[in-house]
NUSEPA-294181 format. One record per residue (C-alpha): residue in three letters; x negated, y, z negated; chain; residue number from 1. Coordinates in steps of 0.05 Angstrom, whole numbers, plus 5000, padded with zeros to 4 digits. Example, Ala and Ser with C-alpha at 12.3 -4.5 7.8 and 13.67 -1.06 7.14 Angstrom:
<sites>
<site><residu>ALA</residu><X>4754</X><Y>4910</Y><Z>4844</Z><chaine>A</chaine><num>1</num></site>
<site><residu>SER</residu><X>4727</X><Y>4979</Y><Z>4857</Z><chaine>A</chaine><num>2</num></site>
</sites>
This chain:
<sites>
<site><residu>MET</residu><X>3182</X><Y>7894</Y><Z>9590</Z><chaine>A</chaine><num>1</num></site>
<site><residu>LYS</residu><X>3256</X><Y>7881</Y><Z>9615</Z><chaine>A</chaine><num>2</num></site>
<site><residu>ARG</residu><X>3262</X><Y>7829</Y><Z>9561</Z><chaine>A</chaine><num>3</num></site>
<site><residu>ALA</residu><X>3242</X><Y>7879</Y><Z>9509</Z><chaine>A</chaine><num>4</num></site>
<site><residu>LYS</residu><X>3292</X><Y>7928</Y><Z>9531</Z><chaine>A</chaine><num>5</num></site>
<site><residu>SER</residu><X>3348</X><Y>7877</Y><Z>9535</Z><chaine>A</chaine><num>6</num></site>
<site><residu>ILE</residu><X>3332</X><Y>7855</Y><Z>9462</Z><chaine>A</chaine><num>7</num></site>
<site><residu>VAL</residu><X>3336</X><Y>7927</Y><Z>9439</Z><chaine>A</chaine><num>8</num></site>
<site><residu>VAL</residu><X>3400</X><Y>7941</Y><Z>9470</Z><chaine>A</chaine><num>9</num></site>
<site><residu>LEU</residu><X>3427</X><Y>7878</Y><Z>9444</Z><chaine>A</chaine><num>10</num></site>
<site><residu>VAL</residu><X>3408</X><Y>7893</Y><Z>9372</Z><chaine>A</chaine><num>11</num></site>
<site><residu>ILE</residu><X>3441</X><Y>7963</Y><Z>9384</Z><chaine>A</chaine><num>12</num></site>
<site><residu>ILE</residu><X>3505</X><Y>7934</Y><Z>9403</Z><chaine>A</chaine><num>13</num></site>
<site><residu>LEU</residu><X>3505</X><Y>7884</Y><Z>9347</Z><chaine>A</chaine><num>14</num></site>
<site><residu>ILE</residu><X>3489</X><Y>7935</Y><Z>9293</Z><chaine>A</chaine><num>15</num></site>
<site><residu>SER</residu><X>3543</X><Y>7985</Y><Z>9320</Z><chaine>A</chaine><num>16</num></site>
<site><residu>GLN</residu><X>3593</X><Y>7923</Y><Z>9317</Z><chaine>A</chaine><num>17</num></site>
<site><residu>LEU</residu><X>3573</X><Y>7908</Y><Z>9245</Z><chaine>A</chaine><num>18</num></site>
<site><residu>ILE</residu><X>3580</X><Y>7981</Y><Z>9226</Z><chaine>A</chaine><num>19</num></site>
<site><residu>SER</residu><X>3652</X><Y>7984</Y><Z>9258</Z><chaine>A</chaine><num>20</num></site>
<site><residu>VAL</residu><X>3676</X><Y>7923</Y><Z>9227</Z><chaine>A</chaine><num>21</num></site>
<site><residu>ASP</residu><X>3641</X><Y>7917</Y><Z>9158</Z><chaine>A</chaine><num>22</num></site>
<site><residu>PRO</residu><X>3654</X><Y>7974</Y><Z>9104</Z><chaine>A</chaine><num>23</num></site>
<site><residu>VAL</residu><X>3600</X><Y>7952</Y><Z>9059</Z><chaine>A</chaine><num>24</num></site>
<site><residu>CYS</residu><X>3549</X><Y>7959</Y><Z>9116</Z><chaine>A</chaine><num>25</num></site>
<site><residu>SER</residu><X>3573</X><Y>8029</Y><Z>9134</Z><chaine>A</chaine><num>26</num></site>
<site><residu>ARG</residu><X>3565</X><Y>8048</Y><Z>9063</Z><chaine>A</chaine><num>27</num></site>
<site><residu>SER</residu><X>3496</X><Y>8025</Y><Z>9063</Z><chaine>A</chaine><num>28</num></site>
<site><residu>LEU</residu><X>3483</X><Y>8064</Y><Z>9121</Z><chaine>A</chaine><num>29</num></site>
<site><residu>ASN</residu><X>3515</X><Y>8130</Y><Z>9091</Z><chaine>A</chaine><num>30</num></site>
<site><residu>ILE</residu><X>3575</X><Y>8128</Y><Z>9140</Z><chaine>A</chaine><num>31</num></site>
<site><residu>ALA</residu><X>3628</X><Y>8160</Y><Z>9099</Z><chaine>A</chaine><num>32</num></site>
<site><residu>PRO</residu><X>3696</X><Y>8131</Y><Z>9111</Z><chaine>A</chaine><num>33</num></site>
<site><residu>GLU</residu><X>3748</X><Y>8189</Y><Z>9137</Z><chaine>A</chaine><num>34</num></site>
<site><residu>GLY</residu><X>3816</X><Y>8207</Y><Z>9125</Z><chaine>A</chaine><num>35</num></site>
<site><residu>LYS</residu><X>3862</X><Y>8261</Y><Z>9151</Z><chaine>A</chaine><num>36</num></site>
<site><residu>ILE</residu><X>3903</X><Y>8319</Y><Z>9117</Z><chaine>A</chaine><num>37</num></site>
<site><residu>LYS</residu><X>3956</X><Y>8351</Y><Z>9158</Z><chaine>A</chaine><num>38</num></site>
<site><residu>GLY</residu><X>4006</X><Y>8400</Y><Z>9139</Z><chaine>A</chaine><num>39</num></site>
<site><residu>LEU</residu><X>4061</X><Y>8452</Y><Z>9156</Z><chaine>A</chaine><num>40</num></site>
<site><residu>ILE</residu><X>4050</X><Y>8525</Y><Z>9130</Z><chaine>A</chaine><num>41</num></site>
<site><residu>LEU</residu><X>4119</X><Y>8558</Y><Z>9111</Z><chaine>A</chaine><num>42</num></site>
<site><residu>ASP</residu><X>4144</X><Y>8624</Y><Z>9087</Z><chaine>A</chaine><num>43</num></site>
<site><residu>ALA</residu><X>4197</X><Y>8631</Y><Z>9028</Z><chaine>A</chaine><num>44</num></site>
<site><residu>HIS</residu><X>4253</X><Y>8627</Y><Z>9083</Z><chaine>A</chaine><num>45</num></site>
<site><residu>GLN</residu><X>4224</X><Y>8564</Y><Z>9110</Z><chaine>A</chaine><num>46</num></site>
<site><residu>ALA</residu><X>4199</X><Y>8598</Y><Z>9175</Z><chaine>A</chaine><num>47</num></site>
<site><residu>ARG</residu><X>4130</X><Y>8571</Y><Z>9202</Z><chaine>A</chaine><num>48</num></site>
<site><residu>VAL</residu><X>4071</X><Y>8613</Y><Z>9190</Z><chaine>A</chaine><num>49</num></site>
<site><residu>PRO</residu><X>4019</X><Y>8616</Y><Z>9245</Z><chaine>A</chaine><num>50</num></site>
<site><residu>ASN</residu><X>3945</X><Y>8639</Y><Z>9239</Z><chaine>A</chaine><num>51</num></site>
<site><residu>ALA</residu><X>3940</X><Y>8623</Y><Z>9166</Z><chaine>A</chaine><num>52</num></site>
<site><residu>VAL</residu><X>3867</X><Y>8604</Y><Z>9141</Z><chaine>A</chaine><num>53</num></site>
<site><residu>ILE</residu><X>3864</X><Y>8537</Y><Z>9108</Z><chaine>A</chaine><num>54</num></site>
<site><residu>ILE</residu><X>3802</X><Y>8521</Y><Z>9069</Z><chaine>A</chaine><num>55</num></site>
<site><residu>LEU</residu><X>3790</X><Y>8449</Y><Z>9045</Z><chaine>A</chaine><num>56</num></site>
<site><residu>LYS</residu><X>3729</X><Y>8444</Y><Z>9002</Z><chaine>A</chaine><num>57</num></site>
<site><residu>SER</residu><X>3694</X><Y>8393</Y><Z>8956</Z><chaine>A</chaine><num>58</num></site>
<site><residu>ARG</residu><X>3628</X><Y>8385</Y><Z>8925</Z><chaine>A</chaine><num>59</num></site>
<site><residu>ARG</residu><X>3594</X><Y>8367</Y><Z>8987</Z><chaine>A</chaine><num>60</num></site>
<site><residu>VAL</residu><X>3643</X><Y>8388</Y><Z>9044</Z><chaine>A</chaine><num>61</num></site>
<site><residu>GLN</residu><X>3679</X><Y>8453</Y><Z>9065</Z><chaine>A</chaine><num>62</num></site>
<site><residu>ARG</residu><X>3724</X><Y>8455</Y><Z>9128</Z><chaine>A</chaine><num>63</num></site>
<site><residu>LYS</residu><X>3760</X><Y>8516</Y><Z>9150</Z><chaine>A</chaine><num>64</num></site>
<site><residu>VAL</residu><X>3815</X><Y>8514</Y><Z>9203</Z><chaine>A</chaine><num>65</num></site>
<site><residu>LYS</residu><X>3877</X><Y>8558</Y><Z>9223</Z><chaine>A</chaine><num>66</num></site>
<site><residu>SER</residu><X>3950</X><Y>8538</Y><Z>9229</Z><chaine>A</chaine><num>67</num></site>
<site><residu>ASN</residu><X>3974</X><Y>8536</Y><Z>9300</Z><chaine>A</chaine><num>68</num></site>
<site><residu>GLU</residu><X>4031</X><Y>8577</Y><Z>9329</Z><chaine>A</chaine><num>69</num></site>
<site><residu>ALA</residu><X>4079</X><Y>8524</Y><Z>9300</Z><chaine>A</chaine><num>70</num></site>
<site><residu>GLY</residu><X>4047</X><Y>8533</Y><Z>9232</Z><chaine>A</chaine><num>71</num></site>
<site><residu>GLU</residu><X>4012</X><Y>8468</Y><Z>9230</Z><chaine>A</chaine><num>72</num></site>
<site><residu>PHE</residu><X>3943</X><Y>8444</Y><Z>9219</Z><chaine>A</chaine><num>73</num></site>
<site><residu>GLU</residu><X>3902</X><Y>8380</Y><Z>9215</Z><chaine>A</chaine><num>74</num></site>
<site><residu>VAL</residu><X>3834</X><Y>8367</Y><Z>9186</Z><chaine>A</chaine><num>75</num></site>
<site><residu>VAL</residu><X>3795</X><Y>8301</Y><Z>9188</Z><chaine>A</chaine><num>76</num></site>
<site><residu>LEU</residu><X>3750</X><Y>8295</Y><Z>9126</Z><chaine>A</chaine><num>77</num></site>
<site><residu>PRO</residu><X>3703</X><Y>8246</Y><Z>9087</Z><chaine>A</chaine><num>78</num></site>
<site><residu>ALA</residu><X>3743</X><Y>8209</Y><Z>9036</Z><chaine>A</chaine><num>79</num></site>
<site><residu>GLY</residu><X>3738</X><Y>8249</Y><Z>8968</Z><chaine>A</chaine><num>80</num></site>
<site><residu>VAL</residu><X>3778</X><Y>8300</Y><Z>8920</Z><chaine>A</chaine><num>81</num></site>
<site><residu>TYR</residu><X>3787</X><Y>8365</Y><Z>8953</Z><chaine>A</chaine><num>82</num></site>
<site><residu>GLN</residu><X>3814</X><Y>8437</Y><Z>8935</Z><chaine>A</chaine><num>83</num></site>
<site><residu>ILE</residu><X>3858</X><Y>8469</Y><Z>8987</Z><chaine>A</chaine><num>84</num></site>
<site><residu>ASN</residu><X>3866</X><Y>8544</Y><Z>8995</Z><chaine>A</chaine><num>85</num></site>
<site><residu>VAL</residu><X>3913</X><Y>8577</Y><Z>9042</Z><chaine>A</chaine><num>86</num></site>
<site><residu>ASP</residu><X>3897</X><Y>8648</Y><Z>9056</Z><chaine>A</chaine><num>87</num></site>
<site><residu>ALA</residu><X>3949</X><Y>8687</Y><Z>9097</Z><chaine>A</chaine><num>88</num></site>
<site><residu>HIS</residu><X>3937</X><Y>8754</Y><Z>9056</Z><chaine>A</chaine><num>89</num></site>
<site><residu>SER</residu><X>3931</X><Y>8792</Y><Z>9124</Z><chaine>A</chaine><num>90</num></site>
<site><residu>LEU</residu><X>3999</X><Y>8767</Y><Z>9145</Z><chaine>A</chaine><num>91</num></site>
<site><residu>GLY</residu><X>4029</X><Y>8793</Y><Z>9080</Z><chaine>A</chaine><num>92</num></site>
<site><residu>PHE</residu><X>4025</X><Y>8728</Y><Z>9038</Z><chaine>A</chaine><num>93</num></site>
<site><residu>SER</residu><X>3993</X><Y>8712</Y><Z>8969</Z><chaine>A</chaine><num>94</num></site>
<site><residu>LEU</residu><X>3937</X><Y>8665</Y><Z>8964</Z><chaine>A</chaine><num>95</num></site>
<site><residu>PHE</residu><X>3958</X><Y>8589</Y><Z>8956</Z><chaine>A</chaine><num>96</num></site>
<site><residu>GLN</residu><X>3908</X><Y>8541</Y><Z>8920</Z><chaine>A</chaine><num>97</num></site>
<site><residu>GLU</residu><X>3918</X><Y>8467</Y><Z>8900</Z><chaine>A</chaine><num>98</num></site>
<site><residu>LYS</residu><X>3862</X><Y>8427</Y><Z>8867</Z><chaine>A</chaine><num>99</num></site>
<site><residu>GLY</residu><X>3853</X><Y>8350</Y><Z>8862</Z><chaine>A</chaine><num>100</num></site>
<site><residu>ILE</residu><X>3878</X><Y>8336</Y><Z>8932</Z><chaine>A</chaine><num>101</num></site>
<site><residu>SER</residu><X>3853</X><Y>8260</Y><Z>8946</Z><chaine>A</chaine><num>102</num></site>
<site><residu>VAL</residu><X>3834</X><Y>8240</Y><Z>9015</Z><chaine>A</chaine><num>103</num></site>
<site><residu>ARG</residu><X>3832</X><Y>8166</Y><Z>9025</Z><chaine>A</chaine><num>104</num></site>
<site><residu>SER</residu><X>3796</X><Y>8130</Y><Z>9078</Z><chaine>A</chaine><num>105</num></site>
<site><residu>ASN</residu><X>3837</X><Y>8115</Y><Z>9140</Z><chaine>A</chaine><num>106</num></site>
<site><residu>SER</residu><X>3898</X><Y>8149</Y><Z>9112</Z><chaine>A</chaine><num>107</num></site>
<site><residu>THR</residu><X>3938</X><Y>8215</Y><Z>9121</Z><chaine>A</chaine><num>108</num></site>
<site><residu>GLN</residu><X>3961</X><Y>8261</Y><Z>9070</Z><chaine>A</chaine><num>109</num></site>
<site><residu>GLU</residu><X>4018</X><Y>8308</Y><Z>9092</Z><chaine>A</chaine><num>110</num></site>
<site><residu>PHE</residu><X>4034</X><Y>8375</Y><Z>9059</Z><chaine>A</chaine><num>111</num></site>
<site><residu>HIS</residu><X>4088</X><Y>8426</Y><Z>9069</Z><chaine>A</chaine><num>112</num></site>
<site><residu>ILE</residu><X>4061</X><Y>8488</Y><Z>9037</Z><chaine>A</chaine><num>113</num></site>
<site><residu>THR</residu><X>4107</X><Y>8547</Y><Z>9022</Z><chaine>A</chaine><num>114</num></site>
<site><residu>LEU</residu><X>4071</X><Y>8616</Y><Z>9014</Z><chaine>A</chaine><num>115</num></site>
<site><residu>GLY</residu><X>4097</X><Y>8670</Y><Z>8972</Z><chaine>A</chaine><num>116</num></site>
<site><residu>SER</residu><X>4103</X><Y>8742</Y><Z>8996</Z><chaine>A</chaine><num>117</num></site>
<site><residu>ILE</residu><X>4059</X><Y>8799</Y><Z>8968</Z><chaine>A</chaine><num>118</num></site>
<site><residu>VAL</residu><X>4105</X><Y>8849</Y><Z>8939</Z><chaine>A</chaine><num>119</num></site>
<site><residu>PRO</residu><X>4084</X><Y>8920</Y><Z>8944</Z><chaine>A</chaine><num>120</num></site>
<site><residu>VAL</residu><X>4090</X><Y>8959</Y><Z>8876</Z><chaine>A</chaine><num>121</num></site>
<site><residu>ILE</residu><X>4112</X><Y>9032</Y><Z>8885</Z><chaine>A</chaine><num>122</num></site>
<site><residu>VAL</residu><X>4095</X><Y>9077</Y><Z>8830</Z><chaine>A</chaine><num>123</num></site>
<site><residu>ASP</residu><X>4131</X><Y>9145</Y><Z>8823</Z><chaine>A</chaine><num>124</num></site>
</sites>
């Protein structure tokens, strides 16, 4: 019984080592390679915008985060092509949208996103 448990543990260790080293093996086990998107949300005067809602979505994945107090955000995503939306409408900014953002395995994409202000229209 002890020997059987030892063999199972050894097999698990070997498989985990193969997965962490061999990208072909990890693809066959549906373990998606990941990349990172990080950025800075700014206003038209280059001031940092905290609490902006950032949504990254692809055909299969959607992640939603908020910029921190310094206007920064960071998201780890499976490799693929994404659309990024930044919604700070409640803070007085227009919606920002960019398509075709490529996330590559083991790499980081950095963005500085400048938001436009919503200008109120006064009608006499």
